[in-house]
PLY file of the C-alpha trace (Angstrom):
ply
format ascii 1.0
element vertex 674
property float x
property float y
property float z
element edge 673
property int vertex1
property int vertex2
end_header
-0.81 -0.08 72.51
2.33 -0.61 73.71
3.20 -0.85 77.44
5.20 1.79 79.12
7.93 1.14 81.95
9.73 3.57 84.18
11.85 1.99 87.07
13.57 4.10 89.81
16.27 3.19 92.50
14.85 3.46 95.90
17.19 5.54 98.06
19.96 3.07 99.64
19.45 4.71 103.20
18.30 1.29 104.14
20.72 -1.20 106.22
21.60 -3.96 103.55
23.69 -5.80 105.97
20.82 -8.49 107.18
19.13 -10.72 104.42
16.16 -9.61 103.36
13.17 -12.06 103.71
10.19 -10.33 102.08
9.42 -6.76 100.66
5.98 -5.12 100.07
3.95 -1.97 100.03
0.89 -0.13 100.48
-2.00 -0.07 98.28
-0.97 3.24 96.57
2.84 2.67 96.42
3.44 5.50 98.69
5.21 3.48 101.68
7.05 0.04 101.64
8.52 -2.44 103.94
11.27 -4.87 104.04
11.46 -7.96 106.39
14.92 -9.16 107.56
16.10 -12.49 108.66
17.39 -11.06 111.78
13.63 -10.19 112.63
13.55 -6.50 111.99
10.83 -5.01 109.95
11.39 -1.88 108.66
8.44 0.33 106.95
9.76 3.70 104.84
8.55 6.12 102.33
9.36 4.80 99.04
10.43 7.92 97.24
13.12 9.40 99.84
13.71 6.39 101.70
13.09 7.90 105.15
12.04 5.10 107.95
8.72 5.75 109.22
8.43 2.51 111.70
11.24 -0.10 112.77
10.40 -3.04 115.00
12.15 -6.32 116.03
9.21 -9.02 115.58
11.45 -11.97 117.32
14.48 -11.74 119.89
18.07 -12.84 119.20
19.04 -15.49 118.18
16.19 -16.39 116.54
15.95 -15.87 112.50
13.34 -15.60 110.45
14.02 -18.34 107.29
10.92 -17.72 105.07
7.94 -15.53 104.88
4.64 -15.07 102.90
1.89 -12.26 102.01
-1.20 -13.14 100.36
-2.62 -10.84 97.70
-4.93 -8.45 99.25
-3.93 -9.42 102.95
-2.55 -7.28 105.43
-1.36 -10.27 107.34
2.49 -10.88 106.82
3.40 -14.53 107.94
6.98 -15.81 108.84
8.62 -18.97 109.97
11.89 -19.21 111.91
14.62 -21.17 112.49
13.19 -23.00 115.58
9.69 -24.10 113.72
7.88 -21.25 114.95
5.02 -19.72 112.87
4.55 -16.04 113.58
2.22 -13.58 112.14
2.21 -9.74 111.96
-0.57 -7.05 111.03
0.64 -4.33 109.03
-1.88 -1.69 108.95
-1.58 1.92 107.01
-4.12 4.59 108.15
-3.80 7.87 107.69
-0.45 7.74 105.96
1.30 6.32 109.03
1.87 2.52 109.55
1.19 0.64 112.81
1.61 -3.13 113.89
-1.88 -4.00 115.22
-0.73 -7.52 116.32
1.95 -9.80 116.87
1.75 -13.80 117.09
4.40 -16.26 117.47
3.18 -19.73 117.64
5.82 -23.01 117.79
4.34 -26.16 115.45
5.16 -29.25 117.56
5.00 -31.41 114.73
7.95 -29.41 113.17
9.91 -30.55 116.01
12.36 -27.51 116.22
13.31 -27.82 112.51
13.66 -24.57 110.14
10.64 -23.47 108.27
12.53 -23.47 104.89
9.14 -22.72 102.78
5.88 -21.07 103.78
2.61 -20.24 101.56
-0.69 -19.11 102.95
-3.97 -18.25 101.36
-4.67 -14.98 103.54
-2.86 -14.87 107.03
-5.86 -14.82 108.72
-7.29 -17.01 111.69
-8.63 -20.32 110.49
-6.94 -20.40 107.12
-4.50 -22.84 106.28
-0.69 -22.27 106.05
1.47 -24.71 104.28
5.43 -24.98 105.69
8.20 -27.17 104.67
11.20 -28.19 106.45
14.08 -30.63 105.70
12.07 -33.42 107.43
8.10 -32.82 106.21
5.37 -30.77 104.60
2.60 -29.71 106.57
-0.70 -27.56 106.79
-1.49 -25.55 110.35
-4.89 -24.04 111.05
-6.21 -22.24 113.84
-8.73 -24.57 115.59
-12.10 -23.21 117.26
-10.20 -23.36 120.60
-7.58 -20.87 119.73
-4.99 -23.65 119.29
-2.85 -24.10 115.98
-2.83 -27.69 114.63
-0.97 -29.07 111.93
-1.13 -31.92 109.93
1.63 -33.57 107.60
1.57 -33.76 104.16
2.42 -36.84 102.41
3.13 -37.96 99.04
6.66 -36.07 98.25
10.09 -36.12 99.52
10.12 -32.80 101.99
14.23 -32.36 101.20
13.24 -31.96 97.26
11.03 -28.97 97.77
12.20 -25.76 96.02
8.73 -23.48 96.45
5.59 -23.90 97.54
2.33 -21.83 96.60
-1.56 -22.02 98.25
-4.25 -20.62 96.34
-6.39 -17.61 97.85
-9.41 -19.40 98.63
-6.91 -21.86 100.33
-8.43 -25.04 98.82
-5.38 -25.72 96.92
-1.60 -26.41 97.46
1.04 -26.96 94.88
4.81 -27.67 95.56
7.81 -27.31 93.21
9.98 -29.97 93.47
14.40 -30.13 92.32
13.12 -32.67 90.42
10.87 -30.78 87.97
7.53 -32.10 89.24
4.58 -30.36 90.60
2.73 -31.88 93.57
-0.93 -30.83 94.14
-2.47 -30.91 97.45
-6.75 -30.65 97.60
-6.65 -29.37 101.22
-10.68 -30.28 100.90
-9.89 -33.73 100.22
-7.28 -36.04 100.32
-3.84 -35.03 102.38
-1.78 -36.68 99.81
-0.39 -35.36 96.78
-0.57 -36.20 93.11
2.55 -35.48 90.79
2.23 -33.71 87.70
5.03 -33.16 85.13
5.05 -31.75 81.67
6.01 -33.67 79.16
10.20 -33.66 78.18
11.80 -35.55 75.53
12.83 -38.90 76.11
16.21 -39.24 77.72
15.98 -35.64 79.10
15.58 -34.51 82.61
12.73 -32.40 83.80
14.29 -28.63 84.73
13.84 -28.35 88.37
11.11 -26.02 89.30
12.20 -22.71 90.66
8.60 -20.77 91.43
5.34 -21.10 91.51
2.24 -18.63 91.96
-1.83 -18.94 91.52
-3.00 -16.39 89.16
-6.03 -14.21 90.41
-8.98 -16.28 90.38
-7.08 -19.64 91.52
-7.71 -21.84 88.59
-4.54 -21.93 86.95
-0.89 -21.84 88.13
2.66 -19.82 86.61
5.33 -22.34 87.10
8.99 -21.04 86.36
11.77 -23.75 85.83
15.54 -23.77 86.17
16.24 -23.34 82.60
14.23 -20.29 82.43
10.98 -21.89 80.88
7.79 -20.41 81.89
4.56 -22.32 81.87
0.96 -22.44 82.58
-1.01 -24.56 84.29
-4.83 -25.24 84.65
-6.62 -27.52 87.70
-8.07 -30.35 85.48
-11.71 -31.14 86.27
-12.94 -34.54 86.98
-10.41 -35.94 89.28
-11.84 -34.01 92.29
-9.19 -31.09 91.16
-6.44 -33.77 91.85
-4.80 -33.12 88.60
-2.76 -30.13 87.06
-2.72 -30.12 83.41
-0.23 -28.08 81.24
-1.48 -25.87 79.01
0.92 -22.99 77.26
4.47 -21.99 77.60
5.56 -18.22 77.38
8.75 -16.72 76.27
11.44 -18.18 77.98
14.00 -16.38 80.27
17.73 -16.94 79.30
18.23 -17.65 83.33
16.72 -19.67 86.16
12.94 -17.78 86.97
13.63 -16.53 90.58
10.39 -14.80 91.06
6.92 -14.62 89.84
4.41 -11.69 91.00
0.55 -11.91 90.00
-1.10 -8.66 89.45
-4.15 -8.27 91.81
-6.07 -7.78 88.68
-6.69 -9.75 85.89
-4.34 -12.13 84.31
-1.08 -10.14 83.99
1.97 -11.17 86.14
5.61 -10.26 86.15
8.94 -12.75 86.23
12.32 -11.96 87.20
14.90 -14.16 86.60
18.89 -14.97 87.61
20.41 -12.54 85.18
18.51 -9.62 86.61
15.58 -9.31 83.78
12.28 -8.44 84.38
8.94 -9.72 82.11
5.34 -8.84 82.18
3.40 -11.40 80.64
-0.45 -12.09 80.19
-2.05 -15.28 80.55
-4.97 -15.34 78.32
-3.63 -12.84 75.44
-0.51 -15.60 75.78
2.06 -12.85 75.11
4.79 -11.35 76.62
4.20 -7.85 76.87
7.29 -6.34 77.94
10.80 -7.03 79.08
13.81 -5.04 80.39
17.18 -5.47 82.29
16.83 -4.16 85.52
19.68 -5.54 87.89
23.17 -6.87 87.58
22.06 -9.74 90.19
19.60 -11.98 90.21
15.82 -11.13 90.90
14.97 -12.32 94.43
11.14 -10.68 95.17
8.66 -8.92 93.32
5.77 -7.50 94.73
2.78 -5.69 93.19
1.24 -2.84 94.51
-2.34 -2.69 95.48
-3.98 -1.29 91.89
-1.52 -3.19 89.72
0.09 -0.26 88.30
3.61 -1.01 89.33
5.96 -3.03 91.55
8.43 -3.40 94.00
11.64 -5.44 92.67
14.43 -6.73 95.11
18.07 -7.88 93.78
20.06 -10.78 95.51
22.45 -8.54 96.96
19.79 -5.91 98.04
19.26 -3.02 95.41
15.95 -2.27 95.41
13.67 -0.68 92.44
10.28 0.85 92.17
8.88 0.13 88.87
5.95 1.98 87.07
3.95 -0.20 84.68
1.47 1.68 82.21
-0.21 -1.09 80.42
-3.78 -0.22 80.06
-5.06 -3.04 78.08
-2.72 -5.95 78.18
-5.75 -8.86 77.95
-6.43 -8.00 74.24
-4.19 -9.28 71.41
-4.93 -10.48 68.05
-5.37 -14.33 69.13
-7.74 -13.31 71.68
-9.96 -11.56 69.47
-9.63 -14.06 66.36
-8.20 -17.30 67.70
-9.42 -20.17 69.72
-8.23 -19.89 73.43
-8.08 -22.26 76.05
-9.79 -20.46 79.04
-9.82 -21.36 82.53
-12.36 -24.21 83.33
-12.69 -24.87 79.76
-11.46 -28.35 78.31
-10.13 -27.24 75.05
-9.71 -24.02 73.14
-13.10 -22.01 71.86
-14.15 -18.78 70.47
-15.99 -17.22 73.45
-17.42 -13.70 74.00
-18.08 -13.06 77.84
-17.29 -9.71 78.58
-18.71 -9.33 81.87
-18.19 -11.42 85.01
-17.48 -11.49 88.60
-14.08 -9.60 89.86
-12.19 -13.42 89.41
-13.67 -13.96 85.69
-11.47 -14.27 83.21
-12.36 -11.58 80.35
-13.32 -13.08 77.05
-13.62 -11.45 74.06
-13.52 -13.16 70.92
-14.99 -11.43 68.01
-15.56 -14.77 66.08
-19.12 -15.73 67.28
-20.37 -12.16 66.59
-18.77 -12.25 62.98
-20.37 -15.49 62.84
-23.36 -14.33 64.10
-23.74 -11.45 61.77
-23.19 -14.16 58.74
-25.23 -16.46 59.83
-28.31 -13.88 60.34
-27.41 -12.19 56.82
-27.75 -15.71 55.23
-31.09 -16.73 56.74
-32.40 -13.14 56.19
-31.42 -13.42 52.36
-32.91 -16.96 52.21
-36.01 -15.64 53.07
-36.06 -12.23 51.37
-34.06 -12.52 48.17
-36.39 -15.58 46.41
-39.51 -13.54 47.77
-38.24 -10.24 46.76
-36.94 -11.30 43.25
-40.14 -13.25 42.26
-42.71 -10.49 42.89
-40.17 -8.13 41.13
-40.18 -10.54 38.06
-43.88 -10.72 38.20
-45.03 -7.29 39.10
-42.89 -5.61 36.15
-43.27 -8.38 33.59
-46.41 -10.70 34.27
-49.16 -8.26 35.53
-51.11 -5.21 34.42
-50.04 -1.77 34.75
-53.02 -1.34 37.05
-51.88 -3.98 39.67
-48.46 -2.71 39.44
-49.49 0.86 40.09
-51.53 -0.51 43.43
-48.96 -3.34 44.62
-45.60 -1.62 44.09
-46.33 1.16 46.64
-47.67 -1.05 49.10
-44.63 -2.77 49.30
-42.53 0.44 49.00
-44.08 1.78 52.20
-42.92 -1.68 54.19
-39.67 0.18 54.26
-40.54 3.07 56.03
-41.75 0.52 58.96
-39.63 1.22 61.99
-37.09 -1.72 62.51
-38.00 -1.48 66.15
-41.60 -2.18 65.65
-40.21 -5.16 63.28
-38.33 -6.64 66.30
-40.77 -5.92 68.71
-43.84 -8.09 66.82
-40.74 -10.63 66.03
-40.12 -11.22 69.54
-43.60 -10.66 71.44
-45.55 -12.17 68.60
-43.95 -14.21 65.77
-41.63 -16.14 68.49
-44.33 -17.48 70.70
-46.54 -17.71 67.64
-43.98 -20.27 65.88
-42.99 -21.97 68.95
-46.35 -23.36 69.61
-47.14 -24.08 66.13
-43.90 -25.29 64.65
-45.42 -28.43 63.34
-47.91 -26.18 61.49
-45.11 -24.20 60.25
-43.34 -27.17 58.74
-46.28 -28.77 57.35
-47.28 -25.88 55.58
-44.32 -25.52 53.50
-45.04 -28.82 52.26
-48.77 -28.40 51.78
-48.61 -25.06 50.07
-46.23 -26.33 47.73
-48.74 -29.37 47.07
-51.48 -27.05 46.55
-49.76 -25.19 43.98
-48.52 -28.19 42.12
-52.24 -29.45 42.22
-53.61 -26.19 40.91
-51.15 -26.24 38.00
-51.68 -29.57 37.17
-55.57 -28.81 36.88
-55.00 -25.54 35.10
-53.51 -27.77 32.08
-56.46 -29.86 32.38
-58.81 -26.82 31.71
-60.08 -26.10 28.23
-58.79 -23.00 26.32
-61.74 -20.76 26.74
-61.05 -21.25 30.64
-57.30 -20.29 30.56
-58.31 -17.04 28.44
-61.01 -16.16 31.39
-58.08 -16.72 34.04
-55.71 -14.70 32.62
-56.55 -11.28 34.06
-54.15 -10.05 36.34
-56.90 -9.70 39.05
-58.39 -13.34 38.73
-54.63 -14.36 38.56
-54.09 -12.79 42.25
-57.20 -14.31 43.58
-56.25 -17.58 42.39
-52.67 -17.24 43.91
-54.20 -16.20 47.21
-57.03 -18.93 47.07
-54.45 -21.50 46.42
-52.27 -20.25 49.42
-55.09 -20.33 51.88
-55.96 -24.22 50.80
-52.71 -25.02 51.49
-52.42 -23.34 55.04
-55.76 -24.72 55.66
-54.81 -28.20 54.96
-51.75 -27.74 57.13
-54.10 -26.39 60.00
-55.86 -29.92 59.62
-53.20 -31.89 59.63
-51.06 -30.23 62.21
-51.52 -32.43 65.06
-51.85 -35.99 63.32
-48.56 -35.00 61.61
-46.99 -34.24 65.00
-48.25 -37.40 66.58
-47.38 -39.51 63.83
-43.99 -38.53 62.74
-42.84 -36.76 65.72
-43.91 -38.27 68.88
-46.54 -35.93 69.64
-43.86 -33.26 70.38
-41.63 -32.12 67.70
-39.51 -29.72 70.54
-38.40 -32.97 72.35
-38.06 -35.19 68.91
-35.37 -32.65 67.82
-33.66 -32.93 71.35
-33.71 -36.71 71.28
-32.62 -37.53 67.57
-30.54 -34.64 66.40
-29.62 -33.24 70.08
-31.21 -29.72 69.18
-32.34 -27.61 71.73
-35.40 -25.28 70.19
-34.92 -21.58 71.41
-37.89 -19.75 70.60
-35.93 -16.72 69.59
-33.91 -18.54 66.59
-32.93 -17.94 63.05
-36.33 -18.71 61.71
-37.62 -15.67 63.70
-34.45 -13.45 62.38
-35.10 -14.75 58.99
-38.70 -13.58 58.76
-38.51 -10.15 60.66
-35.38 -9.53 58.97
-36.31 -10.60 55.70
-39.38 -8.47 55.98
-37.45 -5.43 56.37
-35.00 -6.07 53.38
-37.73 -7.43 50.93
-38.58 -3.85 50.18
-35.31 -2.84 49.19
-34.51 -5.58 46.75
-38.14 -5.65 45.41
-37.86 -1.72 44.63
-34.27 -1.93 42.92
-35.06 -4.93 41.18
-38.30 -4.06 39.80
-36.77 -0.69 38.58
-33.99 -2.50 36.69
-36.70 -4.69 35.30
-38.74 -2.29 34.16
-35.92 -0.52 32.70
-35.50 -3.28 30.35
-36.34 -1.94 26.57
-40.01 -3.46 25.70
-38.36 -4.30 22.27
-36.68 -7.05 23.75
-39.60 -8.72 25.08
-41.42 -8.21 22.22
-38.62 -9.86 20.03
-38.54 -12.77 22.64
-42.74 -12.82 22.12
-42.59 -13.10 18.46
-39.87 -15.66 18.16
-42.44 -17.87 20.44
-41.58 -17.56 23.58
-44.13 -17.21 26.46
-44.52 -14.43 28.94
-42.23 -16.43 31.73
-39.56 -17.47 28.90
-39.03 -13.91 27.90
-38.73 -12.37 31.71
-36.16 -14.91 32.96
-34.65 -15.44 29.55
-34.14 -12.12 28.42
-35.30 -9.24 30.85
-33.28 -10.99 33.74
-29.95 -10.93 32.34
-30.33 -7.53 31.04
-31.61 -6.40 34.20
-28.63 -8.46 35.90
-26.73 -5.52 37.26
-29.48 -3.78 38.85
-30.78 -7.20 40.43
-27.24 -7.70 41.78
-27.19 -4.10 43.22
-30.43 -4.73 44.94
-29.31 -7.90 46.50
-25.92 -6.50 47.63
-27.77 -3.34 49.04
-30.12 -5.90 50.93
-27.07 -7.58 52.24
-25.81 -4.22 53.43
-29.06 -3.62 55.31
-28.88 -7.11 56.97
-25.29 -6.97 58.06
-26.02 -3.35 59.44
-29.43 -4.43 61.15
-29.66 -3.89 64.98
-33.03 -3.43 66.45
-34.45 -6.60 64.81
-31.84 -8.68 65.80
-31.62 -7.48 68.93
-34.93 -7.92 69.93
-35.96 -11.13 67.94
-32.63 -13.11 69.00
-31.74 -14.61 72.09
-28.41 -12.71 71.51
-26.42 -15.52 72.55
-22.80 -15.35 70.97
-22.31 -19.02 70.02
-20.82 -20.77 66.84
-23.73 -22.90 65.45
-25.47 -23.40 62.24
-28.40 -24.83 63.63
-31.52 -23.01 62.06
-33.39 -23.75 65.98
-30.51 -21.43 67.58
-30.35 -17.44 67.92
-26.99 -15.69 67.83
-25.45 -11.94 68.43
-24.38 -10.03 65.54
-21.69 -7.30 65.75
-24.42 -4.32 65.65
-26.51 -5.86 68.40
-23.55 -6.61 70.31
-22.62 -2.84 70.49
-26.01 -2.09 71.40
-26.06 -4.56 74.15
-22.48 -3.84 75.65
-21.99 0.08 75.02
-24.19 1.09 78.10
-22.06 -1.20 80.45
-18.28 -0.33 78.55
-16.61 2.24 80.62
-15.39 4.86 78.40
-11.68 4.33 77.69
-11.87 1.19 78.72
-10.99 -2.30 77.19
-14.65 -3.14 75.98
-15.17 0.49 75.12
-12.07 -0.20 72.64
-13.13 -3.50 71.55
-16.61 -1.66 70.81
-15.23 0.61 68.62
-13.15 -2.14 66.69
-16.46 -4.10 66.23
-17.99 -0.88 64.51
-15.17 -0.72 62.24
-15.34 -4.41 61.00
-19.00 -3.37 60.40
-17.73 -0.71 58.46
-15.35 -2.57 57.09
-17.59 -5.32 55.83
-20.19 -3.24 54.22
-17.34 -1.10 52.33
-15.99 -4.58 51.13
-19.54 -5.56 50.05
-20.17 -2.23 48.11
-17.11 -2.49 46.59
-17.63 -6.04 45.09
-21.12 -4.69 44.25
-19.89 -2.03 42.04
-16.97 -4.23 40.55
-19.67 -6.71 39.51
-22.10 -4.74 38.45
-19.82 -3.09 35.83
-18.83 -6.22 34.51
-22.44 -7.20 34.14
-23.20 -4.19 32.38
-20.30 -4.73 29.89
-21.24 -8.47 29.19
-25.00 -7.42 28.56
-24.67 -4.20 26.70
-25.50 -5.76 23.46
-28.83 -6.01 24.49
0 1
1 2
2 3
3 4
4 5
5 6
6 7
7 8
8 9
9 10
10 11
11 12
12 13
13 14
14 15
15 16
16 17
17 18
18 19
19 20
20 21
21 22
22 23
23 24
24 25
25 26
26 27
27 28
28 29
29 30
30 31
31 32
32 33
33 34
34 35
35 36
36 37
37 38
38 39
39 40
40 41
41 42
42 43
43 44
44 45
45 46
46 47
47 48
48 49
49 50
50 51
51 52
52 53
53 54
54 55
55 56
56 57
57 58
58 59
59 60
60 61
61 62
62 63
63 64
64 65
65 66
66 67
67 68
68 69
69 70
70 71
71 72
72 73
73 74
74 75
75 76
76 77
77 78
78 79
79 80
80 81
81 82
82 83
83 84
84 85
85 86
86 87
87 88
88 89
89 90
90 91
91 92
92 93
93 94
94 95
95 96
96 97
97 98
98 99
99 100
100 101
101 102
102 103
103 104
104 105
105 106
106 107
107 108
108 109
109 110
110 111
111 112
112 113
113 114
114 115
115 116
116 117
117 118
118 119
119 120
120 121
121 122
122 123
123 124
124 125
125 126
126 127
127 128
128 129
129 130
130 131
131 132
132 133
133 134
134 135
135 136
136 137
137 138
138 139
139 140
140 141
141 142
142 143
143 144
144 145
145 146
146 147
147 148
148 149
149 150
150 151
151 152
152 153
153 154
154 155
155 156
156 157
157 158
158 159
159 160
160 161
161 162
162 163
163 164
164 165
165 166
166 167
167 168
168 169
169 170
170 171
171 172
172 173
173 174
174 175
175 176
176 177
177 178
178 179
179 180
180 181
181 182
182 183
183 184
184 185
185 186
186 187
187 188
188 189
189 190
190 191
191 192
192 193
193 194
194 195
195 196
196 197
197 198
198 199
199 200
200 201
201 202
202 203
203 204
204 205
205 206
206 207
207 208
208 209
209 210
210 211
211 212
212 213
213 214
214 215
215 216
216 217
217 218
218 219
219 220
220 221
221 222
222 223
223 224
224 225
225 226
226 227
227 228
228 229
229 230
230 231
231 232
232 233
233 234
234 235
235 236
236 237
237 238
238 239
239 240
240 241
241 242
242 243
243 244
244 245
245 246
246 247
247 248
248 249
249 250
250 251
251 252
252 253
253 254
254 255
255 256
256 257
257 258
258 259
259 260
260 261
261 262
262 263
263 264
264 265
265 266
266 267
267 268
268 269
269 270
270 271
271 272
272 273
273 274
274 275
275 276
276 277
277 278
278 279
279 280
280 281
281 282
282 283
283 284
284 285
285 286
286 287
287 288
288 289
289 290
290 291
291 292
292 293
293 294
294 295
295 296
296 297
297 298
298 299
299 300
300 301
301 302
302 303
303 304
304 305
305 306
306 307
307 308
308 309
309 310
310 311
311 312
312 313
313 314
314 315
315 316
316 317
317 318
318 319
319 320
320 321
321 322
322 323
323 324
324 325
325 326
326 327
327 328
328 329
329 330
330 331
331 332
332 333
333 334
334 335
335 336
336 337
337 338
338 339
339 340
340 341
341 342
342 343
343 344
344 345
345 346
346 347
347 348
348 349
349 350
350 351
351 352
352 353
353 354
354 355
355 356
356 357
357 358
358 359
359 360
360 361
361 362
362 363
363 364
364 365
365 366
366 367
367 368
368 369
369 370
370 371
371 372
372 373
373 374
374 375
375 376
376 377
377 378
378 379
379 380
380 381
381 382
382 383
383 384
384 385
385 386
386 387
387 388
388 389
389 390
390 391
391 392
392 393
393 394
394 395
395 396
396 397
397 398
398 399
399 400
400 401
401 402
402 403
403 404
404 405
405 406
406 407
407 408
408 409
409 410
410 411
411 412
412 413
413 414
414 415
415 416
416 417
417 418
418 419
419 420
420 421
421 422
422 423
423 424
424 425
425 426
426 427
427 428
428 429
429 430
430 431
431 432
432 433
433 434
434 435
435 436
436 437
437 438
438 439
439 440
440 441
441 442
442 443
443 444
444 445
445 446
446 447
447 448
448 449
449 450
450 451
451 452
452 453
453 454
454 455
455 456
456 457
457 458
458 459
459 460
460 461
461 462
462 463
463 464
464 465
465 466
466 467
467 468
468 469
469 470
470 471
471 472
472 473
473 474
474 475
475 476
476 477
477 478
478 479
479 480
480 481
481 482
482 483
483 484
484 485
485 486
486 487
487 488
488 489
489 490
490 491
491 492
492 493
493 494
494 495
495 496
496 497
497 498
498 499
499 500
500 501
501 502
502 503
503 504
504 505
505 506
506 507
507 508
508 509
509 510
510 511
511 512
512 513
513 514
514 515
515 516
516 517
517 518
518 519
519 520
520 521
521 522
522 523
523 524
524 525
525 526
526 527
527 528
528 529
529 530
530 531
531 532
532 533
533 534
534 535
535 536
536 537
537 538
538 539
539 540
540 541
541 542
542 543
543 544
544 545
545 546
546 547
547 548
548 549
549 550
550 551
551 552
552 553
553 554
554 555
555 556
556 557
557 558
558 559
559 560
560 561
561 562
562 563
563 564
564 565
565 566
566 567
567 568
568 569
569 570
570 571
571 572
572 573
573 574
574 575
575 576
576 577
577 578
578 579
579 580
580 581
581 582
582 583
583 584
584 585
585 586
586 587
587 588
588 589
589 590
590 591
591 592
592 593
593 594
594 595
595 596
596 597
597 598
598 599
599 600
600 601
601 602
602 603
603 604
604 605
605 606
606 607
607 608
608 609
609 610
610 611
611 612
612 613
613 614
614 615
615 616
616 617
617 618
618 619
619 620
620 621
621 622
622 623
623 624
624 625
625 626
626 627
627 628
628 629
629 630
630 631
631 632
632 633
633 634
634 635
635 636
636 637
637 638
638 639
639 640
640 641
641 642
642 643
643 644
644 645
645 646
646 647
647 648
648 649
649 650
650 651
651 652
652 653
653 654
654 655
655 656
656 657
657 658
658 659
659 660
660 661
661 662
662 663
663 664
664 665
665 666
666 667
667 668
668 669
669 670
670 671
671 672
672 673
């Protein structure tokens, strides 16, 4: 949805004679305040410009040279030209502003020098405050005795400092320099700085840093430069947070970036430049949402409201604008949904779905893991169901008697009437623990059952003809079939433990982890394949069997008359003639598997990961809707993304059905000569 912006000039009843050092407003954007260089603070009604409170914070000839207010804090800090650090508590109660506390403390370390730059985490007692003068950079904290202690920070020339920023948690400090470098201090560890620079073309100078600001969550930093470039940097793990890493750049301004204002919610931020233009960007979505020419002068300050729905913008010559922003879903873009994204705390770009988290968490709404999980679950379900259903359809329609067909076919069709929630419950509570406990038996049985069938076929060839004639009865054939399967299963039970001990070191789960790095998840693709395949088999079997039974008996009789046996007639004559119906059956089974919800919801771990391993679970599009919709606020971003997910499911099934119809028509034309 296209964002909308409305900018209104604030009534100019306020004096513009003094230089303004800070601007801000209350949570509801009804009242705003200005801090002047002369020491005056003025609180006024934002719509009318009417003054509500005016007070002088310092005596003449003291001047305020710098100031700072952290996001969500009511404490406004300021520095003076005498090296003093001031703090004022500005509180809005019942529509009336009041100053509850005013402190002014000299910092002896600064030796009376003017405080040029200032940054704080919250402005409360005990929290660090970073100050810089022409001679030093220092961190000040209130000790347990109530004294304000200062410690010098080294590693950077104080004269080159252009801007300072401190994380809200008070652990990380960043300074921008006139030489284009970013200097980082870990206030919980070393007191010296490490320099970080973005790569620049050889022989070119890195533009000066003109503005820096931490985004909500304190994991990433927005950097503006003299040439208008706008960058995002992450704190890099592995070095005690002592290194910043360049991640991405945004649409550049045409003039130097003068101000950066992070939104109190999410990863939206605003930037203003020397040409008076105002930009809105979203860090995760990696896009510039909106840009507007606001001033005929450079932007000096930007301040977001407490609800993130607007900001206050101040020009270099005193022009003041109240900006209303309507951008309800800035965190969603094509790249977020379908491309790998470098998230905060991640070492590389990834596809991640993580819709919920803490207040400072970065929403991750990539649909790729969900699409992958849907295709993965469908693939394993079809691998289990298609061979079983087709071979059963061939056997029932062509190789057995009418009596067996009339008994077996209704039983299989009744399987389709079993509620999917029952299948999912059985798979999650019974099949999953059973396979986990006897996984070695499961693998061994696959081999032993096939060996038993091969041995049975070899034995049949050695039997005399009169015995063959006796066992050709359908009931006898079924009895022999189940008997061979039982023998193979019993053999697997007998040799399960010896096989696990000899080939897998006594524990197959640990062996998989040690040799292949695979972690066995009890609710994995094997369970999904069995459970989802159980639901798909009746659909494929019923339609395929009807298609094969509809093939004229004259074709089968002609094949038998030419010397073909029953099996050759089935797969060389009947199966090609019934190909349109068989293909339609497989596609209907595919559609059922794609749209299935309760089985994949209960039989998998619902982990949205991209991994082809058969021992891991997945999360499908349909299961994701069922999991997330109870927690999705109506009309919110997650709510809309879930509806997009449902639309993708509809598109998938529509495409599958369309392809199936086209292919079926071509197959009908191809085999119409039969």
